[in-house]
N, C-alpha and C positions, 0 to 999 in steps of 0.2 A: 480754178475751174476743173483742173484734172482730178483733184482730190474729191470734188463733188461727184464727178462722173464715176470715179472708182468706188466710192461709197455706195452709189446707186447700183452699180453692177454687182457688188458684193451682196447688198441687201436683196437684190432681185434673185440672185442665185440661192441664197439662204432661204428666202421665202418660197421659191419654187421647189427646192428640195424638201422643205417642210410640208408643202402640199402634196408633193409626189410620193413621199415616203411616210405619210401620216400614220398609216397602219403600223409600219415597222417601229416608228418612234413610240407610239402608244404601247405596243407590246414590249419594247425594250425598257422604257421608263416606268410603265405601269399606269393604271388608271388612277385618277385623282378621286378619292372617296368623297371629298368635300364637293367637288363639281358634280359628281354623280348624285349625291344626296340633294343638293340645292337646285340643280337644273334638269335633272332627269337622267334616265339610263341612256348610256351611249353619248352623252354630251362632251365627254373628254375629247373625243375625236373632233367635234365641232369647235371646241375652245382652242385646240391646237391649230386647227385650220384658220380660225380668226386671228390667232397670234401670227401665223405665217403671212396672212394678208396684211396685217398691221405693219409687219416688218417691211414689206414691199412698199406700202403707202408712205411710211416714214422716210424710206430711202428716196422715193420720188419727191416728197415734200422738201427734203434736204437739197435735192438736185435743182428744183426750181426756186429755192430761196425762201420758202415759207418758214422753215426751221433754221 
């Protein structure tokens, strides 16, 4: 049970930091040309935010035993 809680806390922190510093991450890593072409201008930010939210949700799902 301790490892599940630890994994959730780590995923929560990583997801939060991904949401909080989204602009910095995109400026450091760069925009994805494929995402920009397929989904529209500025969607790299949105996709990175969705990835951060997915990390949080997967951590929560692992905590409650779905995964």
